[in-house]
NUFI-718684 format. One record per atom (N, C-alpha, C): residue in three letters; x, y, z. Coordinates in steps of 0.2 Angstrom, whole numbers, plus 5000, padded with zeros to 4 digits. Last residue first. Example, Ala and Ser with C-alpha at 12.3 -4.5 7.8 and 13.67 -1.06 7.14 Angstrom:
<sites>
SER506449895035SER506849955036SER506450005039ALA506649725039ALA506249785039ALA506649845039
</sites>
This chain:
<sites>
PHE524450345181PHE525150315182PHE525550325176ASN523050385190ASN523450405185ASN524150375186PHE521450345194PHE522150335196PHE522550345190ALA519850405199ALA520350395194ALA521050385197LEU518250375202LEU518850375206LEU519350365200SER516650455203SER517150415199SER517850425203VAL514950465206VAL515650475209VAL516150435205GLY513350545203GLY513850485203GLY514550505206SER511650575201SER512250585204SER512750525203TYR510150645194TYR510550595196TYR511250615198LEU508550685190LEU509150715193LEU509550655195GLN507550695176GLN507850655181GLN508450695183GLU505950685169GLU506450725171GLU506850685176LYS505550535161LYS505350585165LYS506050625166GLN504950445146GLN505450465151GLN505250525155ASP504150335137ASP504050385142ASP504650395146ASN503950255126ASN504650285127ASN504650335132GLY502750195124GLY503250155128GLY503950195129GLY502050295117GLY502350245113GLY502850195117GLY502150445127GLY501850395123GLY502350345120SER503350575129SER502650555129SER502450495124ALA504650605129ALA504350615135ALA503650595135LEU505150565116LEU505450535122LEU505050545128ASP504350645108ASP504150575109ASP504550535114GLY504750795117GLY504450765111GLY504250695112PHE506050785129PHE505450825126PHE505250775119PRO506750775146PRO506550745139PRO506050785136VAL508050835155VAL507350845153VAL507250825146SER509250795168SER509050785161SER508250795160TYR510650835177TYR509850845177TYR509650845169GLY511950775188GLY511650785181GLY510850795181LEU513350785197LEU512650795197LEU512450805190SER514850705204SER514450745199SER513750735200PRO516550685211PRO515750685212PRO515450725206SER517950615209SER517550665205SER516850655206ILE519650605215ILE518950585215ILE518550635212THR521250545210THR520750595210THR520050575210ILE522950505212ILE522250485213ILE521750545214LYS524250555212LYS523950505207LYS523250485207GLU524450635223GLU524650655216GLU524450615211THR522750625231THR523550615231THR523750645224LEU521550675228LEU521650655234LEU522450645236PRO520850815219PRO521450765220PRO521550745227ILE519350825212ILE519650835219ILE520250785219SER518250905203SER518850865202SER519250875208LEU516450905202LEU517050925205LEU517650875203GLY515150955190GLY515550905194GLY516150935197ALA513650955182ALA514050995186ALA514450945190THR512550965167THR512950925172THR513450975176SER511050945158SER511550995162SER511950955167LEU510250905144LEU510550885150LEU511050935152LEU508750875135LEU509250935137LEU509550905143TYR508250765122TYR508350785129TYR508850845130GLY506950715111GLY507650715113GLY507650735120GLY506150655096GLY506150685102GLY506850685105ALA505050565085ALA505650615086ALA505550645093GLY504650395080GLY504550475081GLY505150505082ASP505050265090ASP504650285084ASP504450365085ILE506850265094ILE506150265096ILE505750275090PHE508050265089PHE507950215094PHE507250215097ALA507850335077ALA508450295078ALA508250245083ASN506950445075ASN506750375073ASN507350325073ASP507850555079ASP507450555074ASP507350475071ASN508350635094ASN508250565091ASN507750575085TYR509550745101TYR508950735097TYR508950665093GLY510250825115GLY510150765111GLY509550765107TYR511350935121TYR510650935118TYR510650875114GLU512150985136GLU512050945130GLU511350935128LEU513351065146LEU512651065143LEU512651025137GLY514351065161GLY514251045154GLY513451055152LEU515751105171LEU515051115169LEU514951095162ASP516851075184ASP516651055177ASP515951065176LEU518051135195LEU517351135194LEU517151125186GLY519451075204GLY519151105198GLY518351095198VAL520751085215VAL520051075214VAL519751105208GLY522151115218GLY521951085212GLY521251065211TYR522351195229TYR522351115230TYR522151085224GLU522451315224GLU522951295229GLU522951225230GLU521251335217GLU521851325213GLU522351295218ILE519751295218ILE520251305223ILE520951285220LEU519351295204LEU518851315210LEU519351335216ASP519551325188ASP519951315194ASP519451345200PHE518351245177PHE518651305180PHE519051285186SER517951185161SER518251175167SER518451235170HIS516551155150HIS517051205152HIS517251185160GLY515651115136GLY515851105143GLY516451145144ILE514251075125ILE514851125127ILE514951105134GLY513450985112GLY513551015118GLY514151055119THR512450865103THR512850925103THR512950955110MET511950725095MET512150755101MET512550815100ILE510750635085ILE511250695085ILE511350715093TYR510250505076TYR510350525083TYR510950575083ASN509150445063ASN509750475065ASN509650495073GLY508550295055GLY508450355058GLY509150385060ASP507950145053ASP508150195048ASP508050265051ALA508650025063ALA508150075062ALA508350125057GLY509149855066GLY509249925065GLY508649965065GLY508949715068GLY509149755074GLY509249835072HIS508449665056HIS509149645058HIS509449695064ALA507249715055ALA507249645056ALA507949625058GLU507449845052GLU507249835059GLU507349755060GLU508949875042GLU508249855043GLU508049835050ASP510150005045ASP509949935044ASP509249925045TYR510550135048TYR510350125041TYR510050055040ASP510750265058ASP510650185058ASP510250175052ASN511950375062ASN511450365057ASN511350285057TYR512450505073TYR512450435072TYR511850425067TRP513550635077TRP512950615073TRP513050545072THR514050755088THR514150685086THR513450665083ILE515050895093ILE514450875089ILE514550805087TYR515651015105TYR515650955101TYR514950935098PRO516651135114PRO516051115110PRO516151055106SER517351185127SER517451125123SER516851105119
</sites>
């Protein structure tokens, strides 16, 4: 499932805007891990690039994600996930934009009706 999203902020800074662009592109795919129980593995890779939209300068990140989709009942699914993000350029250094490599996790619970 490839995707690309482009945002352009064209308003003046005095009105909360910034004259810049933000682009995200990525790919994801789901695999049957334990077909008998409906357990799936979801993998994703995303590249984000910011050019003066939210920060002064340019920089971005590379994000990799992995998650499981585990049906608890016919209508309820739990999905634990892990993500790892690596910033580069002006997102990684200076100007109050300092971001570090991050490993994070989460869990979602979905009810389908």
